[in-house]
SETILUM-647388 format. One line per field, with one value per atom (N, C-alpha, C): atom name; x, y, z; residue number from 0. Coordinates in Angstrom, 2 decimals, padded with zeros to 5 digits. Atoms other than C-alpha are relative to their C-alpha. Last residue first. Example, Ala and Ser with C-alpha at 12.3 -4.5 7.8 and 13.67 -1.06 7.14 Angstrom:
// SETILUM-647388
at [N, CA, C, N, CA, C]
xx [-000.82, 013.67, -000.77, 000.89, 012.30, 000.90]
yy [-001.19, -001.06, 001.09, -001.19, -004.50, 001.20]
zz [-000.06, 007.14, 000.73, 000.00, 007.80, 000.00]
i [1, 1, 1, 0, 0, 0]
This chain:
// SETILUM-647388
at [N, CA, C, N, CA, C, N, CA, C, N, CA, C, N, CA, C, N, CA, C, N, CA, C, N, CA, C, N, CA, C, N, CA, C, N, CA, C, N, CA, C, N, CA, C, N, CA, C, N, CA, C, N, CA, C, N, CA, C, N, CA, C, N, CA, C, N, CA, C, N, CA, C, N, CA, C, N, CA, C, N, CA, C, N, CA, C, N, CA, C, N, CA, C, N, CA, C, N, CA, C, N, CA, C, N, CA, C, N, CA, C, N, CA, C, N, CA, C, N, CA, C, N, CA, C, N, CA, C, N, CA, C, N, CA, C, N, CA, C, N, CA, C, N, CA, C, N, CA, C, N, CA, C, N, CA, C, N, CA, C, N, CA, C, N, CA, C, N, CA, C, N, CA, C, N, CA, C, N, CA, C, N, CA, C, N, CA, C, N, CA, C, N, CA, C, N, CA, C, N, CA, C, N, CA, C, N, CA, C, N, CA, C, N, CA, C, N, CA, C, N, CA, C, N, CA, C, N, CA, C, N, CA, C, N, CA, C, N, CA, C, N, CA, C, N, CA, C, N, CA, C, N, CA, C, N, CA, C, N, CA, C, N, CA, C]
xx [000.09, 007.57, -000.49, 000.94, 007.30, -000.59, 000.66, 009.63, -001.33, 001.00, 010.53, -000.86, 001.07, 012.19, -001.00, 000.79, 014.24, -001.26, 000.77, 015.52, -000.78, 001.08, 016.45, -000.96, 001.16, 018.08, -001.13, 000.76, 020.23, -001.14, 000.75, 021.17, -000.79, 001.06, 021.90, -000.74, -000.34, 024.18, -001.06, 000.27, 022.86, 000.44, -000.78, 022.80, -000.25, -000.68, 020.02, 000.79, -000.55, 018.86, 000.65, -001.23, 016.51, 000.58, -000.33, 014.08, 001.38, -000.94, 012.39, 000.63, -000.24, 010.35, 001.05, 000.38, 010.75, 000.37, 000.41, 010.67, -000.35, 001.52, 012.54, -000.27, 000.17, 015.68, -001.63, 001.44, 016.83, 000.09, 001.10, 019.64, -001.34, 001.25, 022.59, -001.01, 000.72, 025.78, -001.31, -000.19, 027.45, -000.69, 000.83, 026.46, -000.24, -000.65, 027.92, -000.94, 000.60, 026.36, 000.80, 000.22, 028.95, -000.48, -001.00, 028.37, -000.08, -000.94, 026.39, 001.15, -001.39, 024.84, 000.66, -000.07, 020.97, 001.36, 000.58, 020.82, -000.14, 001.31, 023.25, -000.36, 000.01, 025.53, -001.20, 001.46, 025.63, 000.25, 001.07, 028.69, -000.96, 000.04, 030.71, -000.38, -001.09, 031.11, 000.63, -001.40, 029.03, 001.25, -000.38, 026.30, 001.26, -000.61, 026.49, 000.33, -001.28, 026.18, 000.64, -000.70, 023.04, 001.52, -001.08, 021.17, 000.90, -000.98, 018.65, 001.12, 000.14, 015.67, 001.00, 001.19, 015.44, -000.27, 000.03, 019.04, -001.14, -000.96, 019.14, -000.14, 000.92, 016.13, 000.80, 001.41, 018.08, -000.78, -000.29, 021.21, -000.80, -000.24, 019.64, 000.42, 000.99, 017.82, 000.14, 000.14, 020.64, -001.07, -001.01, 020.88, 000.07, -001.30, 017.54, 001.17, -000.64, 015.29, 000.97, -001.18, 012.97, 000.37, -000.36, 009.59, 001.75, -000.35, 008.74, 000.50, -000.60, 006.21, 000.46, 000.40, 005.23, 001.15, -001.13, 005.24, -000.80, -000.84, 002.74, 001.23, 000.37, 000.00, 001.00, -000.08, 001.95, -000.28, -000.67, 001.34, -000.21, 000.73, -000.18, 001.12]
yy [-001.21, -000.32, 000.98, -001.04, -003.20, 001.03, -000.37, -005.45, 000.81, 001.03, -007.06, 000.18, -000.16, -003.67, -001.19, -001.26, -003.45, -000.04, 000.33, -007.05, 001.15, 000.94, -006.44, -000.49, -000.67, -003.28, -001.04, -000.97, -004.80, 000.45, 000.79, -007.69, 000.86, 000.84, -005.51, -000.83, 001.10, -003.07, -000.77, 000.50, 000.26, -001.08, -000.37, 001.09, -000.71, 001.13, 000.96, 000.62, -000.56, 003.08, -001.13, 000.90, 002.42, 000.45, -000.29, 004.54, -000.87, -001.31, 002.84, 000.16, -000.01, -000.50, 000.85, 001.47, -000.76, 000.12, 000.07, 002.93, -001.52, 000.67, 003.67, -000.22, -000.19, 005.53, -000.52, -000.19, 004.15, 000.32, 000.37, 003.91, 000.21, -000.22, 005.67, -000.28, 001.37, 004.46, 000.01, 001.10, 007.53, -001.16, -000.73, 009.94, -000.55, -000.99, 007.44, 000.83, -000.69, 004.65, 001.54, -001.42, 002.48, 000.72, -000.91, -001.29, 001.77, -000.56, -003.19, 000.91, 000.44, -005.44, 000.49, 001.27, -004.86, -000.58, 000.93, -001.83, -001.59, 000.63, 000.12, -001.10, 001.02, 002.01, -000.78, 000.49, 005.68, -001.40, 000.68, 006.32, -000.54, 001.36, 007.87, -000.96, 000.83, 011.13, -001.15, -001.04, 013.09, -000.75, -000.08, 010.44, 000.55, 001.48, 009.92, -000.12, 000.61, 013.54, -001.02, -000.70, 013.96, -000.26, 001.00, 011.02, 000.88, 000.09, 013.00, -000.88, 001.43, 012.31, -000.32, 000.10, 016.02, -001.11, -000.94, 016.31, -000.40, 000.75, 013.20, 000.69, 001.22, 014.99, -000.70, -000.50, 018.32, -001.13, -000.52, 016.47, 000.50, 001.33, 014.29, 000.70, 000.16, 017.31, -001.13, -001.47, 018.64, -000.24, -000.03, 015.14, 001.18, -000.49, 015.14, -000.07, -001.15, 012.80, 000.34, -000.35, 010.09, 001.13, 000.94, 008.36, 000.13, -000.57, 009.98, -001.15, 000.83, 008.62, 000.91, -000.08, 010.84, -000.85, 000.13, 009.83, 000.44, -001.11, 011.42, 000.06, -001.28, 009.11, 001.35, -001.20, 006.23, 001.17, -001.20, 003.35, 001.13, -001.09, 000.07, 001.22]
zz [-001.09, -007.25, -000.69, 000.62, -009.69, 001.05, -001.30, -007.34, -000.40, -000.65, -010.44, 001.02, 001.13, -012.00, 000.43, -000.21, -008.88, -000.90, -001.30, -009.22, 000.38, 000.18, -012.90, 001.22, 000.56, -012.23, -000.22, -000.94, -009.57, -000.73, -001.14, -011.88, 000.97, 000.62, -014.92, 001.29, 000.33, -012.58, -000.63, 001.34, -012.54, -000.54, 000.96, -008.81, -001.52, 000.81, -006.24, -001.25, 001.27, -003.50, -000.55, 000.59, -000.81, -001.23, 001.25, 001.29, -000.27, -000.27, 004.19, -001.39, -001.53, 004.33, 000.11, -000.27, 000.43, 001.40, -001.51, -001.07, 000.31, -000.24, -004.29, 001.48, -001.34, -005.57, 000.36, -000.83, -008.60, 001.36, 000.98, -011.14, 000.57, -000.65, -009.64, -001.18, 000.14, -011.52, 000.71, 001.24, -012.90, 000.10, 000.86, -010.08, -001.26, 000.52, -007.60, -001.08, 001.10, -005.36, -000.27, -000.29, -003.72, -001.13, 000.53, -004.27, 000.33, -001.02, -001.83, -000.61, 000.22, -004.41, 001.13, 000.41, -003.48, -000.28, -000.81, -001.55, -000.25, 000.19, -003.22, 000.82, 000.56, -000.97, -000.64, 000.62, -000.23, -000.43, -000.77, 001.85, -000.18, 000.95, -001.13, 001.22, -000.66, 001.06, -000.37, 000.28, -001.32, 000.51, 001.31, -000.95, -000.35, 000.33, 002.51, -001.34, -000.42, 002.66, 000.15, 000.99, 000.51, 000.51, 000.46, 002.12, -000.65, -001.08, 004.24, -000.06, -000.18, 001.88, 001.19, -000.73, 001.31, 000.69, -001.27, 000.56, 000.81, -001.26, -001.75, 001.45, -000.76, -003.56, 000.92, -001.00, -003.66, 000.34, -001.19, -005.01, 001.01, -000.69, -007.69, 001.56, -001.06, -009.37, 001.14, -001.09, -011.42, 001.12, -001.03, -012.97, 000.83, 000.92, -014.23, 000.84, -000.51, -012.48, -000.95, 000.42, -013.82, 000.83, 000.76, -013.29, -000.48, 001.07, -009.99, -001.12, 000.89, -007.62, -001.08, 001.21, -004.73, -000.78, 000.94, -001.16, -001.41, -000.02, 001.35, -000.98, 000.66, 000.55, 000.11, -000.99, 001.60, -000.61, -000.01, -000.90, 001.06, -000.31, 000.01, -000.02]
i [75, 75, 75, 74, 74, 74, 73, 73, 73, 72, 72, 72, 71, 71, 71, 70, 70, 70, 69, 69, 69, 68, 68, 68, 67, 67, 67, 66, 66, 66, 65, 65, 65, 64, 64, 64, 63, 63, 63, 62, 62, 62, 61, 61, 61, 60, 60, 60, 59, 59, 59, 58, 58, 58, 57, 57, 57, 56, 56, 56, 55, 55, 55, 54, 54, 54, 53, 53, 53, 52, 52, 52, 51, 51, 51, 50, 50, 50, 49, 49, 49, 48, 48, 48, 47, 47, 47, 46, 46, 46, 45, 45, 45, 44, 44, 44, 43, 43, 43, 42, 42, 42, 41, 41, 41, 40, 40, 40, 39, 39, 39, 38, 38, 38, 37, 37, 37, 36, 36, 36, 35, 35, 35, 34, 34, 34, 33, 33, 33, 32, 32, 32, 31, 31, 31, 30, 30, 30, 29, 29, 29, 28, 28, 28, 27, 27, 27, 26, 26, 26, 25, 25, 25, 24, 24, 24, 23, 23, 23, 22, 22, 22, 21, 21, 21, 20, 20, 20, 19, 19, 19, 18, 18, 18, 17, 17, 17, 16, 16, 16, 15, 15, 15, 14, 14, 14, 13, 13, 13, 12, 12, 12, 11, 11, 11, 10, 10, 10, 9, 9, 9, 8, 8, 8, 7, 7, 7, 6, 6, 6, 5, 5, 5, 4, 4, 4, 3, 3, 3, 2, 2, 2, 1, 1, 1, 0, 0, 0]
């Protein structure tokens, strides 16, 4: 069940990533190289960020094929 306070976005422009991460309280972790893919554990960078989604909390995934497939199967 969706939380009515959440908004679904289908994409983000690169310039919007930092403000979104800041609103989520994740900006400093991202800038310090401490934000990890929730699926494989790789460090998330501007070049490999694939998805920001909610599943028992905010999750971030990278663009590795297996991680993309996992996120897509969740049908978030």
